[in-house]
N, C-alpha and C positions, 0 to 999 in steps of 0.2 A: 375854490379855484381863483386863478390870477384873472382869468378873463372870463366875464360874465355878461358881455356886451348882448349876445345872443337872447339870453334869458331876460334880459332887460327889454328888449324889444317884443320878445312874446308877450310881457307885460305892460307893454306900450309905455315904457318907462325909459326909452333909450334917449337922453338929454344930451348926448355928448358930441353932438355933430359926427356921427360915426355910424358907418354902414355895415353891420355886421352880415357876414357871407359863409355860406357852406353849399353844396352843390349835392342834389341828387345824384347818386352813384358815384361820388368822389373818389371812392376806392372800387376799381374795377376793371373793366376790360380794355380801357384805352392807356391804363399806366404799365410800363415795362416790367415793372416788379411786382405787380400782380401777376401777370402772364407767366414770370417765372415761378411764381408760388403754385399758381394752377396747373402748372405742366406736370408737378410732383404727384397730381391725383386724378386717376381716371373717373372717380365719381364725384359729382359736386357736393352731394350730402355728406361724403366722408370728410371733405375738407372742412365744410363749415361745423362738424361735429367736433372738431378739434379745437379746444378755446385758445389755445396758444397761437394757431393759425390765424382765427378769427380776429384776435388782438393785432397780430401783426398786419393783417389786411386793413385793418380799421386806422391803424396808425401811420400807413404808407403815405396816405395822401397830407397828413400833419405834419410829417417830416419834409416834404416837397415843396409845400405851400403855408402860405399864412392863412388859416380858417380858424373861424370863431365858435364851431361846434365840432364834433365828431359823432357819426353815427355807426352802431355796431353792426359788423359785417355779417350779414344773415339773409334770408330769404322769406318773403311772404308765404312761401308754402311749407314753413317748418310745422304749422298745425295741422294740416291734412296729413302730412307724412307721420306724425307722431301719432295719429288718431288710425292709423292702419293702411292709410294709401300706399300703395307702391310707386313711386314715382322718379323717372329717370331724365336726366338733362341730355338732350340729344343735339348735338350740333347742327344748326340750320333750323330746329323746330322748337328748340327751348325746351321747356318742362312737359313731359308726357307721362300720363297715368296710366297705370295698367288696367284701371277699369273705369267706365265713364257711365254718368247716369243716362246721357242720352242712348246709350247702348241697351240700357234695361238694367245695368247693374245698379244696386243699392250702395250710397256713399257708406264709406267705412267711417263709424263714428264712435269707436272706442274710447269713451271718455277716461279710462282708465289709463290710456296712453299719455296723458299729461306729464306723468312723470318723465318722458322721454324728450323731454324739453329742457331739461337739466343744464344741457351743454350750452343754451343760450345765456342761462344764468350765470354759470361759472365764466363764460366770455365776457358776459357786462361786467362782473366783479374785478377780471383782470385787466380790461381796458380801463376802468374807472382809477384803477389804482396807478395808472402810467400817464394820465392826461390832466392838463389844467385849464380846460374849455369844458363846457357842457356837454353831456352825452345823451343822445337821443336814441329811445327805443322806439321799435316800430311793431306794426301788425298789418296785414291785409285786411280790409274790410270784410265783413262776413259775405256780403254780395258779392266780392271778387273772387273769394274762396269758393263760393258756391257756382261760380262761372266756370272755374278750372276743374273742378269735381263734376260738373254737368257734361262739359266738352271732352275732358281729360288732356286739354292741352290749350294753348291760347287759341281762342276762335277766331275764325276768319268770316262766320256768318252769323248773325244774331237771331234768325227767325225760329229755330228751333228752340232755343231757351225762352223767348218770347212766347211761343206757343204751349210749350211746358207750364209756364207760369201762369198763364191764362186759364189753362185747364185745370193745373193744380196748385191754385194759390196756398192752401193752408199746408200742403206737404212742403211746398217750397218755404214756407213761413217756419216751420217744425225743423228744417234743417238750418236755416239761418239762426234761429234760436239757440240751437246746440252750439253752431259755430260762435255765436256771440259769447255765451258763457264761457267757453275754452279762451276766447281771445280777451275777457276780462281778466281772467286768472293768469294768462300769459304776461299781460301788460303789466299786473299787478306784482308780477314776478320779476320783470325788468326793473321796475321802480325798486323794489325790495334789494336787487342787486345794485343798484347804483344809476340806473338811468334817472336823469333830471327834468326829461319831458319826453312827449311821445308823439308820433306821428302816424296816422291811420292811412294807408294808401289803399284808396278805391279807385282802382286803376280801371274798372270796366264800368264803373256807375255812369259813365256817359250814354251808354245803351238803353239806359231804361227809360228814358223821355217822362212822360207823365207819371209813372209808377215810382219815380226815384224816392220820394219820401217813404213811400210804403214799404218799398222792398229792401232801400238801402238805407236811407238817413235814419228812418225809425230805430234800426238797430245800431249805429253808430253813435245814434243819442242816447240808447241803453249804456252804451260802452262809457260815453263821457258822463252819465250819471252815477257810474259804480265806482268812478276812479276819483281819489282824492281831488278837491276842486282847486288845492295850490298847485297841482302838476298840470302845466301847460299841456293842451292836447291839440295838435295840428291836423285838418283835414286837407289830405290831397285828393280832389276827387277829378280824375282825368276826363275830358270832354264834357264835364257838365258846368254850366253857366250857375257859378254858387250865388250870384245876384239875387237869383229866382227863390234862394231857398233860406236866406240869411234869417228870416222871421220864425223858421221851423226848427231851430237849433239853438242849444247853448253854448256851442262852440264858437270860438271868437277869433282862432288862429287858422289861416288858411294858404295853401300854397297852390298858385294858380298856374295852370299849365299855359303854352305860349299863345293859345287862341284868345285868352281872357286880357283884359285891358287893366292894369295895375292901377292907372289913375282912376278908374271909376271906384277903388274900393279905400284908397288912402286917406280919405278924409272921414271914414267911419270908424267908429270906436272898436275896431278889430285891428288884428296885426296881420300884414300880408307878405307872404315869400314869393319869390317866381318872378316873373315868367320870361326869361332869357330863353331864347331858341338855342340850343347847343351848338347848331350849325353856325351861329355868330362867330365862334371861335377858329372856322374856317375861312374869315375874311382875312385880309392884310392886316400887318401890324398896326398901320395907322387907324384902322378901323376898330380893331380890339381894344388899343388904348383910348380911343373917342368914346367906345360903349363905357367903359369904366369912369370916364370923367362926366360923362352925362348922368350916368346914374348917382354918382355922387353929388353933383349939383341938383339934381331933382329932389333927392331922399334923404340926403343927410341930416336933415333936421325934422324929419316927419316924426320920429321916436316908434313908430309902428311898422318899420319896413325892414326886410330881412332879403339881401341879395341871392338869388338862387336861379337855378335854371327851371324850364317849364316841364321838361321831362329829363330823363337820365343821361347822363353824358354816353355818347354812342363810341365804339370802337374806333371810328375813323378820325376822332379830335386830336389834335397833336396836343399831348401835353404841357408842351412849351409854350404854345398860345394861350392854353388856361393859366399858366403861370405868369405870364406877360400881362395878363388882364389883373389878375390877383395882387401882383406886386404894384403896379400903379394904383390899386384900390388902396392897397395898404400905404403907399406915400400920401395919399389924398387923404386918408384916414388919421394920418400921424401929424398933420398941419396944426 
């Protein structure tokens, strides 16, 4: 590949006074070209199960912006869907499962359904053949998949799942272990198809408080141990202060949300990406430019920093403001 700056940063070897950049949800609902493709499909899974479409959606932000990594356009719920859960994406609600553990339903765990994920690997191969930057593969954490399986949708209140885990810790861990085994196979499949690095999205890790290491990090550590150590693996644990758990994991790359402070981590032997608030791109142009300049000034010589947002770019963001930021960062990187 022509541009390996992102991988160098993940390996803490970025010594070129260069700030690599990619964004969570860099392809998606805020881009007009994405909306045009999405309008052709009534069902979200029909769209992402079409490798040529996934490739197109992955490439869209790379055509528009100067970015140092691509991430396969997919979803963290591919695993439960492949294992037999019927999932619909409903406007205003997001993903909705036909069945939910909280309603007394048993989660669908048909391990033979793993072959239903071949479309992701086909898309990965296709994308890899068309880019000259590193490709990020990803999966949801076992805990996050469990949360969706439990509630059947994005949770609004966490008391029910906390009560379930307290009353049924072993049943919870059995489900988590199954999701872990499938996730390992899934991530290895993405590597074999061309992914250069991996990110685990622990989107609901922050609700665990004292039980984080027992019910989430333990299973993410199992994933890290099963993956080739030469393949960087990044953990994004939304709502969780990672500093409290650095000594409990071999993972050394982290994506911080906007509630964390990069400067607390930057001098440690780890790689940090994040934690820009996507709403910063709604500021006036001068502030957007100043943000790029401040980031370059602070982190361009660190060697272990990746510019990223702390949560996915939302539909209200103006793509031109994102472009203004990235163009200014590109100019600074070219000095």
